[in-house]
PDB file of N, CA, C and O in Angstrom:
ATOM      1  N   UNK A   1       0.839  -1.191   0.000  1.00  0.00           N
ATOM      2  CA  UNK A   1       0.000   0.000   0.000  1.00  0.00           C
ATOM      3  C   UNK A   1       0.879   1.247   0.000  1.00  0.00           C
ATOM      4  O   UNK A   1       2.083   1.187   0.249  1.00  0.00           O
ATOM      5  N   UNK A   2       0.251   2.355  -0.281  1.00  0.00           N
ATOM      6  CA  UNK A   2       0.993   3.625  -0.321  1.00  0.00           C
ATOM      7  C   UNK A   2       1.584   3.953   1.045  1.00  0.00           C
ATOM      8  O   UNK A   2       2.738   4.373   1.136  1.00  0.00           O
ATOM      9  N   UNK A   3       0.802   3.764   2.109  1.00  0.00           N
ATOM     10  CA  UNK A   3       1.317   4.097   3.444  1.00  0.00           C
ATOM     11  C   UNK A   3       2.485   3.191   3.842  1.00  0.00           C
ATOM     12  O   UNK A   3       3.393   3.635   4.544  1.00  0.00           O
ATOM     13  N   UNK A   4       2.475   1.945   3.410  1.00  0.00           N
ATOM     14  CA  UNK A   4       3.596   1.046   3.702  1.00  0.00           C
ATOM     15  C   UNK A   4       4.856   1.500   2.974  1.00  0.00           C
ATOM     16  O   UNK A   4       5.952   1.449   3.533  1.00  0.00           O
ATOM     17  N   UNK A   5       4.703   1.939   1.740  1.00  0.00           N
ATOM     18  CA  UNK A   5       5.846   2.445   0.972  1.00  0.00           C
ATOM     19  C   UNK A   5       6.395   3.710   1.621  1.00  0.00           C
ATOM     20  O   UNK A   5       7.608   3.860   1.770  1.00  0.00           O
ATOM     21  N   UNK A   6       5.500   4.623   2.010  1.00  0.00           N
ATOM     22  CA  UNK A   6       5.929   5.864   2.658  1.00  0.00           C
ATOM     23  C   UNK A   6       6.650   5.571   3.972  1.00  0.00           C
ATOM     24  O   UNK A   6       7.676   6.181   4.274  1.00  0.00           O
ATOM     25  N   UNK A   7       6.114   4.643   4.741  1.00  0.00           N
ATOM     26  CA  UNK A   7       6.747   4.258   6.002  1.00  0.00           C
ATOM     27  C   UNK A   7       8.130   3.671   5.752  1.00  0.00           C
ATOM     28  O   UNK A   7       9.080   3.974   6.474  1.00  0.00           O
ATOM     29  N   UNK A   8       8.239   2.834   4.733  1.00  0.00           N
ATOM     30  CA  UNK A   8       9.530   2.247   4.389  1.00  0.00           C
ATOM     31  C   UNK A   8      10.551   3.291   3.987  1.00  0.00           C
ATOM     32  O   UNK A   8      11.729   3.180   4.327  1.00  0.00           O
ATOM     33  N   UNK A   9      10.104   4.300   3.268  1.00  0.00           N
ATOM     34  CA  UNK A   9      11.009   5.384   2.861  1.00  0.00           C
ATOM     35  C   UNK A   9      11.519   6.130   4.087  1.00  0.00           C
ATOM     36  O   UNK A   9      12.722   6.359   4.219  1.00  0.00           O
ATOM     37  N   UNK A  10      10.612   6.510   4.985  1.00  0.00           N
ATOM     38  CA  UNK A  10      11.009   7.262   6.179  1.00  0.00           C
ATOM     39  C   UNK A  10      11.969   6.442   7.035  1.00  0.00           C
ATOM     40  O   UNK A  10      13.029   6.931   7.424  1.00  0.00           O
ATOM     41  N   UNK A  11      11.598   5.198   7.329  1.00  0.00           N
ATOM     42  CA  UNK A  11      12.456   4.388   8.193  1.00  0.00           C
ATOM     43  C   UNK A  11      13.756   3.997   7.495  1.00  0.00           C
ATOM     44  O   UNK A  11      14.763   3.748   8.157  1.00  0.00           O
ATOM     45  N   UNK A  12      13.741   3.943   6.184  1.00  0.00           N
ATOM     46  CA  UNK A  12      14.979   3.729   5.441  1.00  0.00           C
ATOM     47  C   UNK A  12      15.936   4.891   5.620  1.00  0.00           C
ATOM     48  O   UNK A  12      17.132   4.694   5.838  1.00  0.00           O
ATOM     49  N   UNK A  13      15.403   6.116   5.528  1.00  0.00           N
ATOM     50  CA  UNK A  13      16.239   7.299   5.740  1.00  0.00           C
ATOM     51  C   UNK A  13      16.722   7.384   7.181  1.00  0.00           C
ATOM     52  O   UNK A  13      17.864   7.769   7.433  1.00  0.00           O
ATOM     53  N   UNK A  14      15.856   7.026   8.126  1.00  0.00           N
ATOM     54  CA  UNK A  14      16.264   7.029   9.534  1.00  0.00           C
ATOM     55  C   UNK A  14      17.446   6.083   9.733  1.00  0.00           C
ATOM     56  O   UNK A  14      18.428   6.445  10.380  1.00  0.00           O
ATOM     57  N   UNK A  15      17.356   4.881   9.183  1.00  0.00           N
ATOM     58  CA  UNK A  15      18.458   3.923   9.293  1.00  0.00           C
ATOM     59  C   UNK A  15      19.729   4.435   8.638  1.00  0.00           C
ATOM     60  O   UNK A  15      20.826   4.259   9.169  1.00  0.00           O
ATOM     61  N   UNK A  16      19.579   5.066   7.488  1.00  0.00           N
ATOM     62  CA  UNK A  16      20.722   5.639   6.784  1.00  0.00           C
ATOM     63  C   UNK A  16      21.403   6.704   7.635  1.00  0.00           C
ATOM     64  O   UNK A  16      22.626   6.709   7.775  1.00  0.00           O
ATOM     65  N   UNK A  17      20.611   7.595   8.196  1.00  0.00           N
ATOM     66  CA  UNK A  17      21.151   8.687   9.006  1.00  0.00           C
ATOM     67  C   UNK A  17      21.829   8.143  10.258  1.00  0.00           C
ATOM     68  O   UNK A  17      22.937   8.557  10.601  1.00  0.00           O
ATOM     69  N   UNK A  18      21.160   7.213  10.938  1.00  0.00           N
ATOM     70  CA  UNK A  18      21.753   6.648  12.152  1.00  0.00           C
ATOM     71  C   UNK A  18      23.070   5.937  11.849  1.00  0.00           C
ATOM     72  O   UNK A  18      24.021   6.042  12.624  1.00  0.00           O
ATOM     73  N   UNK A  19      23.134   5.222  10.739  1.00  0.00           N
ATOM     74  CA  UNK A  19      24.368   4.550  10.357  1.00  0.00           C
ATOM     75  C   UNK A  19      25.483   5.526  10.029  1.00  0.00           C
ATOM     76  O   UNK A  19      26.625   5.330  10.445  1.00  0.00           O
ATOM     77  N   UNK A  20      25.160   6.575   9.285  1.00  0.00           N
ATOM     78  CA  UNK A  20      26.171   7.578   8.935  1.00  0.00           C
ATOM     79  C   UNK A  20      26.689   8.289  10.177  1.00  0.00           C
ATOM     80  O   UNK A  20      27.895   8.487  10.326  1.00  0.00           O
ATOM     81  N   UNK A  21      25.781   8.672  11.069  1.00  0.00           N
ATOM     82  CA  UNK A  21      26.187   9.371  12.291  1.00  0.00           C
ATOM     83  C   UNK A  21      27.082   8.473  13.140  1.00  0.00           C
ATOM     84  O   UNK A  21      28.094   8.932  13.670  1.00  0.00           O
ATOM     85  N   UNK A  22      26.723   7.211  13.273  1.00  0.00           N
ATOM     86  CA  UNK A  22      27.543   6.279  14.062  1.00  0.00           C
ATOM     87  C   UNK A  22      28.950   6.173  13.484  1.00  0.00           C
ATOM     88  O   UNK A  22      29.926   6.188  14.234  1.00  0.00           O
ATOM     89  N   UNK A  23      29.064   6.066  12.181  1.00  0.00           N
ATOM     90  CA  UNK A  23      30.392   5.949  11.556  1.00  0.00           C
ATOM     91  C   UNK A  23      31.204   7.231  11.703  1.00  0.00           C
ATOM     92  O   UNK A  23      32.402   7.183  11.982  1.00  0.00           O
ATOM     93  N   UNK A  24      30.558   8.367  11.517  1.00  0.00           N
ATOM     94  CA  UNK A  24      31.267   9.645  11.641  1.00  0.00           C
ATOM     95  C   UNK A  24      31.744   9.847  13.071  1.00  0.00           C
ATOM     96  O   UNK A  24      32.884  10.253  13.298  1.00  0.00           O
ATOM     97  N   UNK A  25      30.870   9.564  14.042  1.00  0.00           N
ATOM     98  CA  UNK A  25      31.264   9.739  15.436  1.00  0.00           C
ATOM     99  C   UNK A  25      32.361   8.758  15.832  1.00  0.00           C
ATOM    100  O   UNK A  25      33.230   9.094  16.637  1.00  0.00           O
ATOM    101  N   UNK A  26      32.331   7.562  15.281  1.00  0.00           N
ATOM    102  CA  UNK A  26      33.395   6.591  15.549  1.00  0.00           C
ATOM    103  C   UNK A  26      34.723   7.109  15.001  1.00  0.00           C
ATOM    104  O   UNK A  26      35.761   6.986  15.652  1.00  0.00           O
ATOM    105  N   UNK A  27      34.684   7.681  13.813  1.00  0.00           N
ATOM    106  CA  UNK A  27      35.908   8.220  13.218  1.00  0.00           C
ATOM    107  C   UNK A  27      36.414   9.430  13.995  1.00  0.00           C
ATOM    108  O   UNK A  27      37.621   9.597  14.169  1.00  0.00           O
ATOM    109  N   UNK A  28      35.495  10.273  14.462  1.00  0.00           N
ATOM    110  CA  UNK A  28      35.884  11.447  15.235  1.00  0.00           C
ATOM    111  C   UNK A  28      36.383  11.072  16.628  1.00  0.00           C
ATOM    112  O   UNK A  28      37.227  11.756  17.206  1.00  0.00           O
ATOM    113  N   UNK A  29      35.851   9.983  17.150  1.00  0.00           N
ATOM    114  CA  UNK A  29      36.206   9.580  18.500  1.00  0.00           C
ATOM    115  C   UNK A  29      35.438  10.319  19.570  1.00  0.00           C
ATOM    116  O   UNK A  29      35.790  10.252  20.747  1.00  0.00           O
ATOM    117  N   UNK A  30      34.399  11.020  19.179  1.00  0.00           N
ATOM    118  CA  UNK A  30      33.556  11.747  20.130  1.00  0.00           C
ATOM    119  C   UNK A  30      32.172  11.963  19.532  1.00  0.00           C
ATOM    120  O   UNK A  30      31.961  11.777  18.334  1.00  0.00           O
ATOM    121  N   UNK A  31      31.239  12.358  20.386  1.00  0.00           N
ATOM    122  CA  UNK A  31      29.882  12.613  19.929  1.00  0.00           C
ATOM    123  C   UNK A  31      29.839  13.957  19.211  1.00  0.00           C
ATOM    124  O   UNK A  31      30.394  14.945  19.690  1.00  0.00           O
ATOM    125  N   UNK A  32      29.185  13.983  18.080  1.00  0.00           N
ATOM    126  CA  UNK A  32      29.023  15.224  17.324  1.00  0.00           C
ATOM    127  C   UNK A  32      27.576  15.688  17.430  1.00  0.00           C
ATOM    128  O   UNK A  32      26.664  14.870  17.545  1.00  0.00           O
ATOM    129  N   UNK A  33      27.369  16.993  17.390  1.00  0.00           N
ATOM    130  CA  UNK A  33      26.006  17.524  17.367  1.00  0.00           C
ATOM    131  C   UNK A  33      25.446  17.301  15.970  1.00  0.00           C
ATOM    132  O   UNK A  33      26.075  17.672  14.979  1.00  0.00           O
ATOM    133  N   UNK A  34      24.275  16.703  15.891  1.00  0.00           N
ATOM    134  CA  UNK A  34      23.651  16.372  14.611  1.00  0.00           C
ATOM    135  C   UNK A  34      22.490  17.329  14.377  1.00  0.00           C
ATOM    136  O   UNK A  34      21.556  17.396  15.176  1.00  0.00           O
ATOM    137  N   UNK A  35      22.559  18.071  13.270  1.00  0.00           N
ATOM    138  CA  UNK A  35      21.534  19.047  12.919  1.00  0.00           C
ATOM    139  C   UNK A  35      20.816  18.565  11.669  1.00  0.00           C
ATOM    140  O   UNK A  35      21.446  18.281  10.650  1.00  0.00           O
ATOM    141  N   UNK A  36      19.501  18.477  11.753  1.00  0.00           N
ATOM    142  CA  UNK A  36      18.687  18.093  10.601  1.00  0.00           C
ATOM    143  C   UNK A  36      18.112  19.349   9.967  1.00  0.00           C
ATOM    144  O   UNK A  36      17.663  20.258  10.665  1.00  0.00           O
ATOM    145  N   UNK A  37      18.128  19.393   8.654  1.00  0.00           N
ATOM    146  CA  UNK A  37      17.577  20.528   7.935  1.00  0.00           C
ATOM    147  C   UNK A  37      16.899  20.019   6.678  1.00  0.00           C
ATOM    148  O   UNK A  37      17.178  18.910   6.221  1.00  0.00           O
ATOM    149  N   UNK A  38      16.026  20.813   6.130  1.00  0.00           N
ATOM    150  CA  UNK A  38      15.345  20.412   4.904  1.00  0.00           C
ATOM    151  C   UNK A  38      13.901  20.022   5.140  1.00  0.00           C
ATOM    152  O   UNK A  38      13.399  20.059   6.264  1.00  0.00           O
ATOM    153  N   UNK A  39      13.254  19.653   4.068  1.00  0.00           N
ATOM    154  CA  UNK A  39      11.817  19.422   4.080  1.00  0.00           C
ATOM    155  C   UNK A  39      11.333  18.290   4.957  1.00  0.00           C
ATOM    156  O   UNK A  39      10.236  18.375   5.508  1.00  0.00           O
ATOM    157  N   UNK A  40      12.109  17.239   5.105  1.00  0.00           N
ATOM    158  CA  UNK A  40      11.681  16.088   5.905  1.00  0.00           C
ATOM    159  C   UNK A  40      12.318  16.075   7.288  1.00  0.00           C
ATOM    160  O   UNK A  40      12.167  15.103   8.028  1.00  0.00           O
ATOM    161  N   UNK A  41      13.021  17.129   7.642  1.00  0.00           N
ATOM    162  CA  UNK A  41      13.807  17.134   8.878  1.00  0.00           C
ATOM    163  C   UNK A  41      12.969  16.850  10.115  1.00  0.00           C
ATOM    164  O   UNK A  41      13.348  16.017  10.938  1.00  0.00           O
ATOM    165  N   UNK A  42      11.849  17.523  10.256  1.00  0.00           N
ATOM    166  CA  UNK A  42      11.028  17.329  11.452  1.00  0.00           C
ATOM    167  C   UNK A  42      10.483  15.909  11.524  1.00  0.00           C
ATOM    168  O   UNK A  42      10.474  15.294  12.591  1.00  0.00           O
ATOM    169  N   UNK A  43      10.034  15.397  10.401  1.00  0.00           N
ATOM    170  CA  UNK A  43       9.469  14.051  10.351  1.00  0.00           C
ATOM    171  C   UNK A  43      10.519  13.003  10.716  1.00  0.00           C
ATOM    172  O   UNK A  43      10.257  12.105  11.516  1.00  0.00           O
ATOM    173  N   UNK A  44      11.687  13.121  10.136  1.00  0.00           N
ATOM    174  CA  UNK A  44      12.746  12.146  10.393  1.00  0.00           C
ATOM    175  C   UNK A  44      13.303  12.300  11.806  1.00  0.00           C
ATOM    176  O   UNK A  44      13.633  11.304  12.450  1.00  0.00           O
ATOM    177  N   UNK A  45      13.411  13.532  12.294  1.00  0.00           N
ATOM    178  CA  UNK A  45      13.946  13.762  13.639  1.00  0.00           C
ATOM    179  C   UNK A  45      13.072  13.119  14.711  1.00  0.00           C
ATOM    180  O   UNK A  45      13.575  12.711  15.757  1.00  0.00           O
ATOM    181  N   UNK A  46      11.777  13.025  14.460  1.00  0.00           N
ATOM    182  CA  UNK A  46      10.885  12.372  15.432  1.00  0.00           C
ATOM    183  C   UNK A  46      11.214  10.890  15.590  1.00  0.00           C
ATOM    184  O   UNK A  46      10.958  10.301  16.641  1.00  0.00           O
ATOM    185  N   UNK A  47      11.777  10.297  14.558  1.00  0.00           N
ATOM    186  CA  UNK A  47      12.071   8.860  14.571  1.00  0.00           C
ATOM    187  C   UNK A  47      13.548   8.547  14.767  1.00  0.00           C
ATOM    188  O   UNK A  47      13.907   7.394  15.009  1.00  0.00           O
ATOM    189  N   UNK A  48      14.408   9.555  14.666  1.00  0.00           N
ATOM    190  CA  UNK A  48      15.860   9.339  14.751  1.00  0.00           C
ATOM    191  C   UNK A  48      16.414  10.023  15.998  1.00  0.00           C
ATOM    192  O   UNK A  48      16.645  11.232  15.982  1.00  0.00           O
ATOM    193  N   UNK A  49      16.628   9.277  17.070  1.00  0.00           N
ATOM    194  CA  UNK A  49      17.131   9.889  18.302  1.00  0.00           C
ATOM    195  C   UNK A  49      18.539  10.471  18.181  1.00  0.00           C
ATOM    196  O   UNK A  49      18.971  11.212  19.064  1.00  0.00           O
ATOM    197  N   UNK A  50      19.260  10.149  17.109  1.00  0.00           N
ATOM    198  CA  UNK A  50      20.613  10.702  16.948  1.00  0.00           C
ATOM    199  C   UNK A  50      20.584  12.177  16.560  1.00  0.00           C
ATOM    200  O   UNK A  50      21.601  12.862  16.672  1.00  0.00           O
ATOM    201  N   UNK A  51      19.439  12.673  16.107  1.00  0.00           N
ATOM    202  CA  UNK A  51      19.330  14.079  15.699  1.00  0.00           C
ATOM    203  C   UNK A  51      19.118  14.935  16.939  1.00  0.00           C
ATOM    204  O   UNK A  51      18.189  14.712  17.715  1.00  0.00           O
ATOM    205  N   UNK A  52      20.001  15.926  17.113  1.00  0.00           N
ATOM    206  CA  UNK A  52      19.958  16.797  18.285  1.00  0.00           C
ATOM    207  C   UNK A  52      19.139  18.058  18.054  1.00  0.00           C
ATOM    208  O   UNK A  52      18.446  18.524  18.958  1.00  0.00           O
ATOM    209  N   UNK A  53      19.215  18.615  16.846  1.00  0.00           N
ATOM    210  CA  UNK A  53      18.591  19.902  16.547  1.00  0.00           C
ATOM    211  C   UNK A  53      17.947  19.841  15.171  1.00  0.00           C
ATOM    212  O   UNK A  53      18.480  19.222  14.250  1.00  0.00           O
ATOM    213  N   UNK A  54      16.796  20.490  15.041  1.00  0.00           N
ATOM    214  CA  UNK A  54      16.163  20.653  13.732  1.00  0.00           C
ATOM    215  C   UNK A  54      16.160  22.141  13.411  1.00  0.00           C
ATOM    216  O   UNK A  54      15.663  22.950  14.195  1.00  0.00           O
ATOM    217  N   UNK A  55      16.712  22.496  12.263  1.00  0.00           N
ATOM    218  CA  UNK A  55      16.711  23.886  11.803  1.00  0.00           C
ATOM    219  C   UNK A  55      16.317  23.869  10.334  1.00  0.00           C
ATOM    220  O   UNK A  55      17.133  23.564   9.464  1.00  0.00           O
ATOM    221  N   UNK A  56      15.060  24.200  10.068  1.00  0.00           N
ATOM    222  CA  UNK A  56      14.538  24.109   8.709  1.00  0.00           C
ATOM    223  C   UNK A  56      15.133  25.148   7.770  1.00  0.00           C
ATOM    224  O   UNK A  56      15.081  24.985   6.551  1.00  0.00           O
ATOM    225  N   UNK A  57      15.693  26.207   8.322  1.00  0.00           N
ATOM    226  CA  UNK A  57      16.187  27.308   7.492  1.00  0.00           C
ATOM    227  C   UNK A  57      17.706  27.393   7.431  1.00  0.00           C
ATOM    228  O   UNK A  57      18.246  28.430   7.047  1.00  0.00           O
ATOM    229  N   UNK A  58      18.392  26.343   7.794  1.00  0.00           N
ATOM    230  CA  UNK A  58      19.855  26.397   7.870  1.00  0.00           C
ATOM    231  C   UNK A  58      20.493  26.757   6.531  1.00  0.00           C
ATOM    232  O   UNK A  58      21.430  27.555   6.495  1.00  0.00           O
ATOM    233  N   UNK A  59      20.011  26.191   5.443  1.00  0.00           N
ATOM    234  CA  UNK A  59      20.584  26.497   4.123  1.00  0.00           C
ATOM    235  C   UNK A  59      20.365  27.966   3.776  1.00  0.00           C
ATOM    236  O   UNK A  59      21.266  28.622   3.253  1.00  0.00           O
ATOM    237  N   UNK A  60      19.182  28.481   4.064  1.00  0.00           N
ATOM    238  CA  UNK A  60      18.906  29.892   3.770  1.00  0.00           C
ATOM    239  C   UNK A  60      19.749  30.815   4.640  1.00  0.00           C
ATOM    240  O   UNK A  60      20.212  31.857   4.175  1.00  0.00           O
ATOM    241  N   UNK A  61      19.947  30.444   5.883  1.00  0.00           N
ATOM    242  CA  UNK A  61      20.798  31.240   6.770  1.00  0.00           C
ATOM    243  C   UNK A  61      22.226  31.270   6.228  1.00  0.00           C
ATOM    244  O   UNK A  61      22.866  32.321   6.221  1.00  0.00           O
ATOM    245  N   UNK A  62      22.721  30.132   5.780  1.00  0.00           N
ATOM    246  CA  UNK A  62      24.060  30.067   5.196  1.00  0.00           C
ATOM    247  C   UNK A  62      24.186  30.912   3.944  1.00  0.00           C
ATOM    248  O   UNK A  62      25.179  31.618   3.763  1.00  0.00           O
ATOM    249  N   UNK A  63      23.184  30.845   3.075  1.00  0.00           N
ATOM    250  CA  UNK A  63      23.205  31.666   1.858  1.00  0.00           C
ATOM    251  C   UNK A  63      23.192  33.152   2.196  1.00  0.00           C
ATOM    252  O   UNK A  63      23.867  33.943   1.538  1.00  0.00           O
ATOM    253  N   UNK A  64      22.432  33.536   3.212  1.00  0.00           N
ATOM    254  CA  UNK A  64      22.396  34.941   3.637  1.00  0.00           C
ATOM    255  C   UNK A  64      23.765  35.383   4.140  1.00  0.00           C
ATOM    256  O   UNK A  64      24.225  36.478   3.817  1.00  0.00           O
ATOM    257  N   UNK A  65      24.417  34.529   4.935  1.00  0.00           N
ATOM    258  CA  UNK A  65      25.748  34.872   5.437  1.00  0.00           C
ATOM    259  C   UNK A  65      26.752  35.033   4.300  1.00  0.00           C
ATOM    260  O   UNK A  65      27.570  35.953   4.317  1.00  0.00           O
ATOM    261  N   UNK A  66      26.692  34.148   3.321  1.00  0.00           N
ATOM    262  CA  UNK A  66      27.581  34.257   2.160  1.00  0.00           C
ATOM    263  C   UNK A  66      27.317  35.555   1.413  1.00  0.00           C
ATOM    264  O   UNK A  66      28.253  36.245   1.009  1.00  0.00           O
ATOM    265  N   UNK A  67      26.044  35.887   1.230  1.00  0.00           N
ATOM    266  CA  UNK A  67      25.683  37.138   0.554  1.00  0.00           C
ATOM    267  C   UNK A  67      26.248  38.335   1.312  1.00  0.00           C
ATOM    268  O   UNK A  67      26.848  39.227   0.712  1.00  0.00           O
ATOM    269  N   UNK A  68      26.057  38.354   2.624  1.00  0.00           N
ATOM    270  CA  UNK A  68      26.530  39.486   3.419  1.00  0.00           C
ATOM    271  C   UNK A  68      28.052  39.597   3.387  1.00  0.00           C
ATOM    272  O   UNK A  68      28.591  40.703   3.353  1.00  0.00           O
ATOM    273  N   UNK A  69      28.747  38.465   3.398  1.00  0.00           N
ATOM    274  CA  UNK A  69      30.211  38.492   3.333  1.00  0.00           C
ATOM    275  C   UNK A  69      30.682  39.029   1.984  1.00  0.00           C
ATOM    276  O   UNK A  69      31.638  39.803   1.926  1.00  0.00           O
ATOM    277  N   UNK A  70      30.027  38.629   0.910  1.00  0.00           N
ATOM    278  CA  UNK A  70      30.418  39.090  -0.423  1.00  0.00           C
ATOM    279  C   UNK A  70      30.019  40.538  -0.659  1.00  0.00           C
ATOM    280  O   UNK A  70      30.708  41.262  -1.377  1.00  0.00           O
ATOM    281  N   UNK A  71      28.933  40.957  -0.072  1.00  0.00           N
ATOM    282  CA  UNK A  71      28.457  42.330  -0.214  1.00  0.00           C
ATOM    283  C   UNK A  71      29.426  43.306   0.448  1.00  0.00           C
ATOM    284  O   UNK A  71      29.594  44.430  -0.025  1.00  0.00           O
ATOM    285  N   UNK A  72      30.063  42.884   1.538  1.00  0.00           N
ATOM    286  CA  UNK A  72      30.988  43.744   2.275  1.00  0.00           C
ATOM    287  C   UNK A  72      32.250  44.043   1.480  1.00  0.00           C
ATOM    288  O   UNK A  72      32.909  45.053   1.728  1.00  0.00           O
ATOM    289  N   UNK A  73      32.600  43.175   0.519  1.00  0.00           N
ATOM    290  CA  UNK A  73      33.824  43.370  -0.277  1.00  0.00           C
ATOM    291  C   UNK A  73      33.654  44.444  -1.249  1.00  0.00           C
ATOM    292  O   UNK A  73      34.578  44.746  -2.003  1.00  0.00           O
TER     293      UNK A  73
END
């Protein structure tokens, strides 16, 4: 069914994120702060305990900072 496919997609991404975070933190040797951003961030963060912060506008904030830095030149 459609809902089963949607559920599989979400939990697939959750597993992907948890696996990536575990590997990165293992390589770093310490816990890293994990920030979720983008359209599915809130939905995935509810299911992925490895996510510490959700910031839906992080990309836009970064673009604004780049603009302001270039404008100052």
